[in-house]
Backbone of each chain as ProteinMPNN parsed JSONL, in Angstrom:
{"seq_chain_A": "DAGVIQSPRHEVTEMGQEVTLRCKPISGHNSLFWYRQTMMRGLELLIYFNNNVPIDDSGMPEDRFSAKMPNASFSTLKIQPSEPRDSAVYFCASSLSAGTDYGYTFGSGTRLTVV", "coords_chain_A": {"N_chain_A": [[22.571, 65.236, -44.47], [19.534, 65.576, -42.643], [18.993, 63.928, -40.58], [16.902, 61.86, -38.437], [13.714, 63.127, -38.186], [11.507, 64.397, -35.853], [8.242, 65.373, -34.857], [5.661, 66.87, -32.839], [8.173, 68.53, -30.754], [7.502, 68.797, -28.122], [4.523, 67.938, -26.421], [1.574, 68.724, -24.894], [-1.336, 67.555, -23.553], [-4.827, 67.069, -22.86], [-6.312, 64.509, -20.891], [-7.974, 61.969, -22.632], [-7.973, 63.178, -25.08], [-7.032, 63.041, -28.569], [-3.812, 62.208, -29.752], [-1.201, 62.827, -32.009], [1.843, 61.768, -33.163], [4.723, 62.501, -35.119], [7.004, 61.375, -37.662], [9.904, 61.594, -39.65], [11.885, 59.577, -41.427], [15.412, 58.892, -42.099], [16.416, 59.476, -45.382], [16.364, 56.785, -47.612], [16.663, 54.864, -45.7], [15.214, 51.808, -44.798], [14.0, 50.691, -42.653], [11.985, 51.322, -39.845], [11.403, 52.4, -36.551], [9.437, 52.719, -33.627], [9.896, 53.876, -30.39], [9.378, 53.985, -26.842], [10.237, 55.884, -24.048], [10.535, 55.472, -20.62], [11.028, 56.103, -17.108], [10.864, 53.816, -15.563], [10.919, 51.599, -17.297], [12.754, 52.046, -19.238], [13.895, 52.152, -22.614], [11.433, 51.133, -24.701], [10.473, 49.031, -27.332], [7.926, 49.795, -29.53], [6.743, 49.445, -32.107], [7.674, 48.109, -35.3], [8.568, 48.853, -38.583], [9.135, 47.639, -41.858], [10.179, 48.484, -45.007], [7.849, 50.073, -45.198], [5.877, 48.46, -44.2], [4.133, 47.167, -41.432], [5.851, 45.094, -39.254], [6.24, 44.037, -36.727], [4.236, 44.545, -34.085], [4.02, 43.995, -31.469], [4.767, 45.297, -29.204], [3.094, 47.408, -28.855], [1.099, 49.048, -26.569], [-1.758, 49.038, -26.122], [-5.04, 48.899, -27.638], [-5.502, 51.528, -27.962], [-3.366, 52.681, -29.077], [-1.964, 53.323, -32.241], [-0.177, 52.912, -35.315], [1.118, 54.186, -38.37], [2.535, 53.966, -41.643], [2.519, 55.518, -44.324], [4.149, 56.057, -46.502], [7.606, 55.914, -47.618], [8.813, 58.018, -46.385], [7.536, 58.967, -44.152], [5.939, 58.614, -41.006], [3.435, 57.932, -38.547], [2.431, 57.993, -35.128], [-0.282, 57.293, -33.23], [-2.339, 58.118, -30.492], [-5.302, 57.376, -29.021], [-8.084, 57.207, -27.02], [-5.985, 59.494, -25.185], [-4.14, 58.899, -22.121], [-3.102, 59.72, -18.746], [-0.996, 57.947, -18.016], [0.299, 57.51, -20.361], [2.167, 59.398, -20.64], [5.387, 60.186, -21.56], [8.609, 59.959, -23.199], [8.707, 59.76, -26.615], [10.358, 58.062, -29.111], [11.462, 57.98, -32.455], [13.153, 55.89, -34.716], [15.417, 55.119, -37.357], [16.789, 52.854, -39.804], [19.243, 51.484, -42.051], [18.94, 48.847, -42.522], [17.188, 46.098, -41.116], [18.801, 44.319, -39.953], [21.166, 43.284, -37.469], [23.699, 44.327, -37.741], [23.612, 46.923, -38.365], [23.431, 50.031, -36.896], [20.891, 51.926, -35.219], [19.504, 55.105, -36.052], [18.424, 57.617, -34.081], [15.679, 59.887, -33.644], [15.131, 63.141, -32.11], [13.112, 62.916, -30.342], [9.763, 63.055, -28.925], [8.352, 64.687, -26.325], [5.754, 63.731, -24.434], [3.084, 64.859, -22.533], [0.374, 64.032, -20.657], [-2.355, 65.375, -19.193]], "CA_chain_A": [[21.258, 64.69, -44.11], [19.045, 66.201, -41.417], [18.742, 62.932, -39.563], [15.503, 61.5, -38.213], [13.027, 64.328, -37.719], [10.258, 64.127, -35.152], [7.462, 66.542, -34.439], [6.298, 68.026, -32.233], [9.18, 68.202, -29.742], [6.757, 68.685, -26.872], [3.076, 67.927, -26.592], [0.806, 68.638, -23.659], [-2.721, 67.368, -23.942], [-5.705, 66.638, -21.775], [-6.744, 63.117, -20.922], [-9.107, 61.728, -23.514], [-7.752, 63.762, -26.395], [-6.207, 62.3, -29.521], [-2.465, 62.733, -29.943], [-0.507, 62.259, -33.167], [3.268, 62.047, -33.226], [5.149, 62.358, -36.506], [8.403, 61.01, -37.851], [10.449, 61.508, -41.002], [13.156, 58.835, -41.298], [16.498, 59.262, -43.0], [16.154, 59.035, -46.744], [17.083, 55.571, -47.975], [16.508, 53.859, -44.651], [13.979, 51.073, -45.054], [13.442, 50.187, -41.394], [11.581, 52.392, -38.943], [11.026, 51.889, -35.237], [8.927, 53.638, -32.612], [10.236, 53.498, -29.028], [8.885, 54.837, -25.762], [11.168, 55.885, -22.922], [10.048, 55.818, -19.293], [12.033, 55.853, -16.073], [10.776, 52.456, -15.025], [11.125, 50.541, -18.272], [13.779, 52.411, -20.214], [13.442, 52.275, -24.001], [10.634, 49.977, -25.115], [10.068, 49.016, -28.729], [6.473, 49.747, -29.71], [6.406, 48.873, -33.405], [8.744, 48.111, -36.281], [8.162, 48.804, -39.983], [10.166, 47.379, -42.858], [9.613, 48.859, -46.313], [6.53, 50.68, -44.942], [4.932, 47.441, -43.739], [4.354, 46.83, -40.014], [6.341, 43.722, -39.107], [6.073, 43.598, -35.342], [3.584, 45.572, -33.25], [3.754, 43.332, -30.186], [5.063, 46.222, -28.116], [2.054, 48.449, -28.74], [0.494, 48.714, -25.28], [-3.189, 48.753, -26.146], [-5.712, 49.312, -28.883], [-5.529, 52.995, -28.058], [-2.175, 53.061, -29.845], [-1.898, 52.841, -33.618], [0.908, 53.518, -36.079], [1.015, 54.022, -39.813], [3.654, 54.429, -42.457], [1.914, 55.559, -45.66], [5.202, 56.042, -47.516], [8.951, 55.688, -47.067], [9.369, 59.206, -45.747], [6.653, 59.516, -43.126], [5.223, 57.684, -40.147], [2.726, 58.543, -37.43], [2.016, 57.187, -33.977], [-1.473, 57.963, -32.719], [-2.904, 57.619, -29.234], [-6.671, 57.842, -28.946], [-7.868, 58.44, -26.276], [-4.756, 59.518, -24.39], [-4.291, 58.787, -20.679], [-1.9, 60.237, -18.063], [0.096, 56.976, -18.002], [0.99, 57.543, -21.652], [3.209, 60.432, -20.572], [6.704, 59.585, -21.776], [9.275, 60.47, -24.398], [8.54, 58.815, -27.716], [11.426, 58.193, -30.096], [11.426, 57.289, -33.722], [14.498, 55.561, -35.18], [15.436, 54.448, -38.656], [17.989, 52.068, -40.057], [19.394, 51.0, -43.429], [18.474, 47.47, -42.585], [16.777, 45.631, -39.8], [19.812, 43.415, -39.444], [21.803, 43.805, -36.276], [24.973, 44.985, -38.026], [23.372, 48.336, -38.615], [22.873, 50.738, -35.754], [19.734, 52.777, -35.441], [19.633, 56.546, -35.852], [17.233, 58.077, -33.379], [15.298, 61.29, -33.645], [15.294, 63.829, -30.827], [12.031, 62.513, -29.456], [8.617, 63.899, -28.577], [7.982, 64.531, -24.912], [4.305, 63.809, -24.307], [2.522, 64.978, -21.192], [-1.089, 63.953, -20.661], [-2.799, 65.853, -17.865]], "C_chain_A": [[20.823, 65.253, -42.76], [18.825, 65.192, -40.324], [17.262, 62.585, -39.486], [14.807, 62.702, -37.577], [11.698, 63.955, -37.088], [9.555, 65.442, -34.824], [6.175, 66.082, -33.769], [7.39, 67.606, -31.251], [8.531, 67.999, -28.373], [5.266, 68.719, -27.181], [2.44, 67.789, -25.208], [-0.656, 68.553, -24.053], [-3.542, 66.916, -22.743], [-6.113, 65.174, -21.973], [-7.983, 62.989, -21.805], [-8.936, 62.275, -24.916], [-6.908, 62.837, -27.271], [-4.863, 62.997, -29.692], [-1.844, 62.052, -31.15], [0.942, 62.723, -33.167], [3.763, 61.703, -34.632], [6.64, 62.081, -36.614], [8.753, 60.983, -39.332], [11.797, 60.787, -40.894], [14.215, 59.387, -42.246], [16.218, 58.664, -44.384], [17.014, 57.811, -47.076], [17.036, 54.485, -46.912], [15.183, 53.135, -44.862], [13.371, 50.454, -43.802], [13.146, 51.355, -40.472], [11.024, 51.788, -37.672], [10.442, 53.03, -34.397], [9.259, 53.067, -31.237], [9.585, 54.468, -28.055], [9.877, 54.737, -24.601], [10.459, 56.309, -21.646], [11.142, 55.492, -18.281], [12.046, 54.39, -15.66], [11.207, 51.397, -16.02], [12.166, 50.876, -19.328], [13.176, 52.604, -21.596], [12.723, 50.995, -24.418], [10.273, 50.104, -26.587], [8.553, 48.869, -28.827], [6.111, 49.029, -31.003], [7.572, 49.03, -34.35], [8.141, 47.959, -37.676], [9.373, 48.435, -40.846], [9.549, 47.62, -44.222], [8.146, 49.269, -46.199], [5.505, 49.687, -44.399], [5.187, 47.149, -42.261], [4.71, 45.351, -39.87], [6.066, 43.184, -37.708], [5.462, 44.729, -34.539], [3.292, 45.004, -31.866], [4.022, 44.245, -28.992], [4.033, 47.323, -27.94], [1.199, 48.119, -27.521], [-0.977, 48.308, -25.37], [-3.768, 49.179, -27.484], [-5.779, 50.83, -29.029], [-4.37, 53.512, -28.902], [-2.278, 52.488, -31.254], [-0.777, 53.564, -34.34], [0.718, 53.213, -37.554], [2.301, 54.49, -40.473], [3.171, 54.438, -43.909], [2.933, 55.589, -46.797], [6.56, 55.981, -46.829], [9.485, 56.872, -46.29], [8.51, 59.74, -44.603], [5.985, 58.398, -42.318], [4.54, 58.463, -39.033], [2.464, 57.502, -36.348], [0.862, 57.94, -33.326], [-1.924, 57.298, -31.435], [-4.298, 58.235, -29.1], [-7.523, 56.836, -28.177], [-6.598, 58.364, -25.43], [-5.093, 59.45, -22.895], [-3.013, 59.297, -20.012], [-0.733, 59.25, -18.08], [0.808, 56.854, -19.343], [2.099, 58.594, -21.667], [4.581, 59.781, -20.599], [7.388, 60.357, -22.895], [9.195, 59.387, -25.46], [9.612, 59.102, -28.767], [11.087, 57.405, -31.349], [12.873, 57.031, -34.124], [14.392, 54.929, -36.55], [16.786, 53.787, -38.872], [18.017, 51.65, -41.517], [18.792, 49.617, -43.577], [18.061, 47.066, -41.192], [17.785, 44.66, -39.213], [20.606, 44.044, -38.321], [23.16, 44.46, -36.54], [24.819, 46.482, -38.216], [22.765, 48.986, -37.378], [21.665, 51.552, -36.16], [20.159, 54.237, -35.302], [18.324, 57.023, -35.251], [16.961, 59.542, -33.674], [15.456, 61.872, -32.245], [14.147, 63.556, -29.857], [10.912, 63.542, -29.34], [8.291, 63.635, -27.121], [6.48, 64.762, -24.792], [3.916, 63.877, -22.845], [1.009, 64.983, -21.318], [-1.567, 64.311, -19.252], [-4.282, 65.547, -17.646]], "O_chain_A": [[21.636, 65.393, -41.846], [18.489, 65.584, -39.207], [16.474, 62.964, -40.352], [15.256, 63.225, -36.557], [10.869, 63.285, -37.703], [10.185, 66.465, -34.554], [5.653, 65.017, -34.097], [7.511, 66.419, -30.949], [8.949, 67.153, -27.583], [4.812, 69.431, -28.077], [2.735, 66.857, -24.46], [-1.152, 69.392, -24.806], [-3.003, 66.442, -21.743], [-6.235, 64.692, -23.099], [-8.91, 63.796, -21.728], [-9.659, 61.89, -25.834], [-6.178, 61.975, -26.78], [-4.791, 64.224, -29.767], [-1.947, 60.835, -31.299], [1.225, 63.921, -33.17], [3.293, 60.75, -35.254], [7.43, 62.498, -35.767], [8.02, 60.435, -40.156], [12.746, 61.332, -40.33], [13.934, 60.243, -43.084], [15.836, 57.501, -44.515], [18.224, 57.804, -46.852], [17.334, 53.323, -47.189], [14.15, 53.769, -45.079], [12.348, 49.773, -43.875], [13.959, 52.268, -40.333], [10.28, 50.808, -37.697], [10.913, 54.165, -34.462], [8.944, 51.913, -30.948], [9.284, 55.612, -28.395], [10.301, 53.645, -24.224], [9.853, 57.378, -21.594], [12.055, 54.714, -18.557], [13.105, 53.802, -15.437], [11.801, 50.392, -15.63], [12.428, 50.067, -20.219], [12.081, 53.15, -21.736], [13.321, 49.921, -24.481], [9.821, 51.158, -27.035], [7.973, 47.935, -28.275], [5.281, 48.12, -31.007], [8.366, 49.962, -34.227], [7.324, 47.073, -37.927], [10.493, 48.875, -40.584], [8.521, 47.033, -44.559], [7.311, 48.86, -47.006], [4.358, 50.067, -44.163], [6.33, 46.909, -41.87], [3.965, 44.473, -40.307], [5.704, 42.02, -37.535], [6.1, 45.761, -34.332], [2.402, 45.494, -31.17], [3.546, 43.98, -27.888], [4.095, 48.086, -26.976], [0.633, 47.028, -27.442], [-1.386, 47.328, -24.747], [-3.08, 49.74, -28.337], [-6.081, 51.344, -30.106], [-4.396, 54.645, -29.381], [-2.633, 51.325, -31.442], [-0.462, 54.708, -34.011], [0.233, 52.149, -37.939], [3.047, 55.302, -39.925], [3.389, 53.473, -44.641], [2.625, 55.195, -47.921], [6.644, 55.996, -45.601], [10.502, 56.755, -45.606], [8.738, 60.855, -44.134], [5.534, 57.39, -42.863], [5.011, 59.525, -38.626], [2.299, 56.312, -36.617], [1.016, 59.092, -32.92], [-1.894, 56.074, -31.306], [-4.451, 59.456, -29.07], [-7.675, 55.704, -28.635], [-6.191, 57.28, -25.011], [-6.163, 59.875, -22.46], [-1.954, 59.307, -20.639], [0.419, 59.677, -18.152], [1.821, 56.161, -19.444], [2.881, 58.659, -22.615], [4.897, 58.933, -19.764], [6.818, 61.288, -23.464], [9.571, 58.239, -25.224], [9.753, 60.227, -29.245], [10.509, 56.32, -31.297], [13.735, 57.878, -33.89], [13.396, 54.28, -36.87], [17.778, 54.111, -38.22], [16.975, 51.481, -42.149], [18.219, 49.268, -44.609], [18.532, 47.63, -40.204], [17.626, 44.224, -38.073], [20.694, 45.27, -38.256], [23.716, 45.091, -35.641], [25.806, 47.217, -38.223], [21.728, 48.554, -36.876], [21.461, 51.826, -37.342], [21.061, 54.561, -34.529], [17.255, 56.855, -35.838], [17.876, 60.329, -33.918], [15.864, 61.177, -31.315], [14.215, 63.93, -28.686], [11.095, 64.727, -29.619], [7.992, 62.506, -26.73], [5.997, 65.87, -25.026], [4.355, 63.069, -22.027], [0.434, 65.831, -22.001], [-1.232, 63.649, -18.269], [-4.831, 65.872, -16.593]]}, "seq_chain_B": "DQQVKQNSPSLSVQEGRISILNCDYTNSMFDYFLWYKKYPAEGPTFLISISSIKDKNEDGRFTVFLNKSAKHLSLHIVPSQPGDSAVYFCAASRDYKYIFGTGTRLKVLA", "coords_chain_B": {"N_chain_B": [[8.965, 41.468, -17.846], [12.261, 42.026, -17.603], [14.621, 41.796, -19.954], [17.065, 42.849, -20.391], [19.242, 44.34, -18.226], [20.202, 47.14, -16.351], [21.606, 47.706, -13.533], [22.574, 49.781, -12.038], [21.414, 52.871, -11.535], [22.722, 55.297, -11.554], [25.983, 56.872, -11.723], [28.939, 58.267, -10.491], [31.996, 59.751, -11.38], [35.389, 60.73, -11.115], [36.978, 63.144, -13.157], [39.274, 61.956, -15.578], [39.596, 59.498, -14.43], [38.653, 55.971, -14.56], [35.571, 54.989, -15.982], [33.114, 52.608, -15.397], [30.541, 50.927, -16.745], [27.828, 48.777, -16.298], [26.009, 45.902, -17.505], [23.496, 43.465, -17.643], [22.113, 40.498, -19.073], [19.449, 38.259, -19.96], [18.728, 36.48, -21.952], [20.141, 33.984, -23.745], [20.205, 33.806, -26.451], [20.675, 36.203, -27.649], [22.669, 37.947, -29.985], [24.107, 40.152, -30.549], [25.381, 43.166, -29.298], [25.024, 46.441, -28.009], [26.021, 49.777, -27.163], [24.507, 52.807, -26.331], [24.497, 56.343, -26.156], [23.078, 59.061, -24.437], [22.219, 62.404, -24.474], [20.593, 65.073, -22.622], [17.414, 66.035, -23.902], [17.944, 65.085, -26.415], [18.055, 62.47, -28.933], [19.029, 59.007, -28.397], [22.399, 58.127, -29.228], [24.442, 56.057, -31.21], [27.158, 54.299, -29.825], [29.127, 52.167, -29.403], [29.671, 48.751, -30.352], [29.353, 45.141, -30.058], [29.875, 41.904, -31.241], [28.528, 38.655, -30.537], [30.457, 36.769, -30.941], [32.796, 37.736, -30.163], [34.881, 38.914, -27.426], [35.733, 41.337, -26.699], [35.789, 44.753, -27.66], [37.215, 47.631, -28.963], [37.327, 51.17, -29.1], [38.934, 53.874, -29.388], [38.714, 55.78, -26.511], [36.822, 54.137, -25.486], [35.8, 50.941, -24.484], [34.245, 47.854, -24.905], [33.325, 45.027, -23.104], [32.519, 41.599, -23.237], [31.05, 38.997, -21.515], [30.045, 36.024, -22.042], [29.362, 33.694, -20.67], [28.621, 34.598, -18.202], [26.607, 36.2, -18.951], [26.923, 38.994, -19.258], [27.809, 42.335, -19.892], [30.098, 45.057, -20.227], [30.947, 48.526, -20.236], [33.787, 50.38, -20.638], [35.259, 53.463, -19.959], [37.999, 55.293, -20.595], [40.443, 57.833, -20.505], [37.941, 59.222, -18.328], [35.881, 61.974, -19.256], [34.493, 65.266, -18.726], [32.597, 65.783, -20.743], [31.587, 63.31, -21.231], [29.487, 62.913, -19.596], [26.324, 61.736, -19.359], [23.385, 59.792, -20.194], [23.666, 56.338, -20.384], [22.773, 53.678, -22.399], [22.508, 50.196, -22.58], [22.069, 47.682, -25.082], [20.613, 44.728, -26.403], [20.47, 42.288, -28.951], [18.651, 40.206, -31.231], [18.15, 39.195, -34.454], [16.076, 41.664, -35.716], [15.313, 43.112, -33.542], [16.065, 45.361, -31.039], [16.636, 45.194, -27.638], [16.478, 47.294, -24.999], [18.208, 48.399, -22.031], [17.45, 50.052, -18.881], [19.042, 52.195, -18.538], [21.953, 54.063, -17.417], [22.921, 56.796, -15.581], [25.653, 58.706, -16.086], [27.933, 60.723, -14.419], [30.55, 62.824, -14.804], [32.922, 64.232, -12.9], [34.504, 67.35, -12.754]], "CA_chain_B": [[10.21, 40.753, -17.636], [13.313, 42.845, -18.183], [15.647, 40.906, -20.477], [18.346, 43.567, -20.333], [19.176, 45.08, -16.961], [21.281, 48.001, -15.893], [21.202, 47.78, -12.133], [23.012, 51.033, -11.424], [20.776, 53.99, -12.23], [23.617, 56.444, -11.68], [27.396, 56.645, -11.416], [29.757, 59.486, -10.512], [33.416, 59.421, -11.531], [36.247, 61.901, -11.23], [37.614, 63.333, -14.467], [40.563, 61.289, -15.73], [39.531, 58.125, -13.924], [37.912, 55.035, -15.404], [34.149, 54.759, -15.75], [32.7, 51.247, -15.771], [29.085, 50.776, -16.744], [27.532, 47.353, -16.389], [24.745, 45.498, -18.109], [23.254, 42.025, -17.598], [21.003, 40.073, -19.912], [18.964, 36.944, -19.572], [18.474, 35.63, -23.109], [21.402, 33.53, -24.335], [20.091, 33.848, -27.907], [21.139, 37.497, -28.153], [23.928, 37.758, -30.69], [24.747, 41.437, -30.85], [25.194, 44.048, -28.153], [25.398, 47.808, -28.347], [25.883, 50.846, -26.176], [24.07, 54.089, -26.836], [24.697, 57.46, -25.251], [21.983, 60.017, -24.621], [22.249, 63.693, -23.794], [19.233, 65.615, -22.41], [16.672, 66.618, -25.026], [18.399, 64.516, -27.684], [17.857, 61.038, -29.042], [20.234, 58.201, -28.16], [23.322, 57.988, -30.35], [25.22, 54.831, -31.164], [28.506, 54.506, -29.3], [30.018, 51.044, -29.69], [28.94, 47.49, -30.366], [30.161, 43.932, -30.019], [29.207, 40.678, -31.647], [28.648, 37.602, -29.522], [31.615, 35.909, -31.203], [33.973, 38.417, -29.605], [34.754, 39.234, -26.01], [36.209, 42.705, -26.473], [35.869, 45.661, -28.799], [37.787, 48.884, -28.487], [37.241, 52.303, -30.012], [39.444, 55.055, -28.682], [38.619, 55.699, -25.049], [35.707, 53.262, -25.137], [35.989, 49.501, -24.679], [33.141, 47.03, -24.428], [33.695, 43.653, -22.787], [31.377, 40.692, -23.197], [31.256, 37.72, -20.831], [28.84, 35.281, -22.417], [28.989, 32.71, -19.652], [27.948, 35.333, -17.127], [25.59, 37.051, -19.585], [27.268, 40.31, -18.723], [28.715, 43.181, -20.656], [30.455, 46.298, -19.55], [31.546, 49.599, -21.039], [34.838, 51.085, -19.928], [35.64, 54.74, -20.549], [39.263, 55.693, -19.99], [40.031, 58.448, -19.251], [36.627, 59.861, -18.366], [35.905, 63.422, -19.468], [33.193, 65.874, -18.376], [31.68, 65.642, -21.878], [31.014, 61.962, -21.237], [28.317, 62.917, -18.718], [25.148, 61.43, -20.18], [22.764, 58.504, -19.844], [24.162, 55.275, -21.254], [21.883, 52.521, -22.523], [22.986, 49.02, -23.301], [21.013, 47.033, -25.855], [20.94, 43.401, -26.902], [19.662, 42.065, -30.147], [18.663, 39.066, -32.112], [17.391, 39.643, -35.627], [15.913, 43.101, -35.88], [14.796, 43.787, -32.358], [16.982, 45.75, -29.969], [16.046, 45.321, -26.319], [17.299, 48.244, -24.259], [18.135, 48.494, -20.587], [16.806, 51.261, -18.359], [19.992, 53.296, -18.598], [22.761, 54.498, -16.277], [23.328, 58.196, -15.732], [27.057, 58.925, -15.715], [28.34, 62.107, -14.172], [32.005, 62.935, -14.679], [33.183, 65.435, -12.117], [35.734, 68.047, -13.149]], "C_chain_B": [[11.326, 41.485, -18.367], [14.44, 41.92, -18.645], [17.032, 41.526, -20.443], [18.282, 44.496, -19.125], [20.429, 45.915, -16.738], [20.943, 48.348, -14.457], [21.646, 49.046, -11.424], [22.361, 52.192, -12.166], [21.7, 55.188, -12.403], [25.026, 56.07, -11.228], [28.119, 57.982, -11.496], [31.227, 59.107, -10.505], [34.204, 60.719, -11.653], [36.861, 61.945, -12.64], [38.992, 62.661, -14.492], [40.584, 59.856, -15.249], [38.737, 57.253, -14.888], [36.436, 55.0, -14.989], [33.823, 53.355, -16.226], [31.196, 51.15, -15.625], [28.751, 49.317, -17.05], [26.14, 47.069, -16.923], [24.644, 43.973, -18.045], [22.074, 41.674, -18.481], [20.636, 38.63, -19.573], [18.844, 35.97, -20.745], [19.794, 35.242, -23.797], [21.365, 33.535, -25.866], [20.495, 35.209, -28.49], [22.495, 37.318, -28.828], [24.656, 39.051, -31.015], [24.407, 42.39, -29.725], [25.723, 45.439, -28.495], [25.304, 48.694, -27.112], [25.489, 52.121, -26.91], [24.264, 55.12, -25.734], [23.608, 58.488, -25.505], [22.211, 61.258, -23.778], [20.822, 64.176, -23.6], [18.676, 66.249, -23.672], [17.192, 66.154, -26.389], [18.058, 63.035, -27.723], [19.134, 60.291, -28.718], [21.097, 58.137, -29.413], [24.193, 56.759, -30.135], [26.652, 55.134, -30.731], [29.46, 53.392, -29.734], [29.215, 49.76, -29.628], [29.906, 46.321, -30.286], [29.304, 42.746, -30.438], [29.439, 39.598, -30.59], [29.837, 36.671, -29.766], [32.908, 36.532, -30.664], [33.794, 38.61, -28.109], [35.237, 40.656, -25.695], [36.177, 43.484, -27.782], [36.265, 47.027, -28.283], [37.654, 49.964, -29.546], [37.665, 53.546, -29.252], [39.395, 54.869, -27.181], [37.57, 54.687, -24.569], [36.029, 51.803, -25.467], [34.776, 48.777, -24.128], [33.661, 45.606, -24.246], [32.432, 42.806, -22.708], [31.793, 39.384, -22.53], [29.997, 36.888, -21.04], [28.409, 34.305, -21.345], [28.243, 33.364, -18.5], [26.792, 36.166, -17.643], [25.736, 38.489, -19.091], [28.123, 41.063, -19.727], [28.967, 44.475, -19.908], [31.088, 47.259, -20.548], [32.562, 50.313, -20.164], [35.18, 52.366, -20.685], [36.902, 55.214, -19.829], [40.024, 56.638, -20.934], [38.67, 59.118, -19.393], [36.792, 61.383, -18.494], [34.538, 64.002, -19.114], [32.156, 65.746, -19.495], [31.075, 64.26, -21.996], [29.771, 61.882, -20.353], [27.057, 62.809, -19.567], [24.486, 60.19, -19.583], [23.231, 57.477, -20.86], [23.197, 54.092, -21.214], [22.647, 51.375, -23.161], [21.787, 48.392, -24.009], [21.52, 45.686, -26.332], [19.983, 43.067, -28.031], [19.775, 40.657, -30.678], [17.706, 39.407, -33.25], [17.253, 41.151, -35.575], [15.666, 43.835, -34.586], [15.899, 44.075, -31.346], [16.182, 45.859, -28.679], [16.987, 46.178, -25.486], [17.152, 48.053, -22.753], [17.536, 49.827, -20.178], [17.759, 52.441, -18.284], [20.737, 53.537, -17.291], [23.201, 55.932, -16.537], [24.738, 58.348, -15.198], [27.31, 60.404, -15.541], [29.842, 62.118, -13.953], [32.307, 64.282, -14.054], [34.524, 66.04, -12.49], [36.629, 68.305, -11.946]], "O_chain_B": [[11.336, 41.555, -19.596], [15.135, 41.328, -17.819], [18.042, 40.823, -20.464], [17.384, 45.331, -19.016], [21.555, 45.449, -16.916], [20.086, 49.193, -14.202], [21.158, 49.358, -10.337], [22.72, 52.469, -13.311], [21.491, 56.007, -13.298], [25.239, 55.118, -10.477], [27.938, 58.739, -12.449], [31.656, 58.254, -9.728], [33.724, 61.692, -12.235], [37.209, 60.916, -13.219], [39.772, 62.786, -13.548], [41.473, 59.084, -15.607], [38.218, 57.73, -15.898], [36.108, 54.984, -13.802], [34.208, 52.958, -17.325], [30.649, 51.273, -14.529], [29.328, 48.71, -17.952], [25.225, 47.884, -16.806], [25.606, 43.273, -18.361], [21.141, 42.464, -18.623], [21.42, 37.893, -18.976], [18.858, 34.756, -20.541], [20.475, 36.097, -24.364], [22.387, 33.293, -26.509], [20.64, 35.339, -29.705], [23.366, 36.621, -28.307], [25.693, 39.043, -31.677], [23.272, 42.418, -29.251], [26.735, 45.586, -29.179], [24.597, 48.386, -26.153], [26.048, 52.467, -27.951], [24.202, 54.808, -24.545], [23.255, 58.755, -26.654], [22.373, 61.193, -22.559], [19.924, 63.747, -24.325], [19.393, 66.919, -24.414], [16.9, 66.781, -27.407], [17.804, 62.417, -26.689], [20.217, 60.875, -28.758], [20.58, 58.098, -30.529], [24.621, 56.467, -29.018], [27.274, 56.088, -31.199], [30.485, 53.658, -30.362], [28.2, 49.685, -28.935], [31.118, 46.486, -30.427], [28.15, 42.617, -30.029], [30.422, 39.633, -29.851], [30.187, 35.872, -28.898], [33.973, 35.917, -30.711], [32.686, 38.484, -27.586], [35.152, 41.109, -24.553], [36.489, 42.961, -28.852], [35.72, 47.518, -27.295], [37.842, 49.711, -30.736], [36.865, 54.183, -28.566], [39.964, 53.92, -26.641], [37.459, 54.423, -23.372], [36.468, 51.478, -26.571], [34.332, 49.054, -23.013], [34.343, 45.058, -25.112], [31.408, 43.241, -22.181], [32.768, 38.749, -22.934], [29.013, 37.029, -20.314], [27.213, 34.108, -21.131], [27.35, 32.765, -17.9], [26.07, 36.777, -16.855], [24.794, 39.097, -18.583], [29.038, 40.505, -20.331], [28.169, 44.917, -19.082], [31.675, 46.858, -21.552], [32.234, 50.793, -19.079], [35.365, 52.35, -21.902], [36.886, 55.497, -18.631], [40.236, 56.269, -22.089], [38.3, 59.537, -20.49], [37.704, 61.983, -17.926], [33.531, 63.299, -19.194], [30.964, 65.615, -19.219], [30.147, 64.054, -22.779], [29.074, 60.867, -20.368], [26.766, 63.681, -20.387], [24.964, 59.62, -18.602], [23.193, 57.727, -22.065], [22.854, 53.579, -20.149], [23.345, 51.558, -24.158], [20.643, 48.553, -23.584], [22.704, 45.521, -26.628], [18.836, 43.513, -28.052], [20.817, 40.007, -30.595], [16.583, 39.855, -33.016], [18.253, 41.847, -35.403], [15.795, 45.058, -34.532], [16.575, 43.167, -30.862], [15.16, 46.544, -28.637], [18.152, 45.83, -25.294], [16.114, 47.607, -22.266], [17.159, 50.636, -21.027], [17.339, 53.563, -17.999], [20.228, 53.255, -16.205], [23.778, 56.24, -17.58], [24.991, 58.147, -14.01], [26.956, 61.224, -16.388], [30.345, 61.492, -13.021], [31.988, 65.332, -14.612], [35.544, 65.352, -12.539], [37.707, 68.882, -12.091]]}, "name": "protein", "num_of_chains": 2, "seq": "DAGVIQSPRHEVTEMGQEVTLRCKPISGHNSLFWYRQTMMRGLELLIYFNNNVPIDDSGMPEDRFSAKMPNASFSTLKIQPSEPRDSAVYFCASSLSAGTDYGYTFGSGTRLTVVDQQVKQNSPSLSVQEGRISILNCDYTNSMFDYFLWYKKYPAEGPTFLISISSIKDKNEDGRFTVFLNKSAKHLSLHIVPSQPGDSAVYFCAASRDYKYIFGTGTRLKVLA"}
């Protein structure tokens, strides 16, 4: 298995532009998570999907952020419009189950820079 | 409000010695704790975990200790190796949500 695949690996965009981050979870995993990593706050959970349905989006910072999971093998995180403070590394993770006995498998992340 | 805290942003240890990474949490309802390791340009990878019903879990060179009364857990690496140099995140969980700390960068000196 190729693991959790994220694209792009790096994204540099100008303030105000739309940014779309992509994630392909591990086949058979039914839970998907989007995290954001910053120096100040570490890894923050943005949104959690179970069986393609958003269960908890309380971590999504603002209405500028949206996430979708149209099928079991694909998810997107969109920021529109982007701002410099959105610069961070965004990780996608998937899991067999949302239960705590199962660890998450993380992708390699997308480093976003908004200038 | 940071529910999981790693107060040491960095730690340097000589090769062969013990590395001790610490983590504190505030929510007594957490029932599962994990440590993840992260190399540059890679995602975090699961290292070791412990349930709240235990106070110790060991896996090779890695041991996690849990002190529920103090709401504290620690990761011991013995002996430390240069390949252990990475950022270590602790995480606490109840139900599906893992709350991560801010990480500790470990540097093992050869």
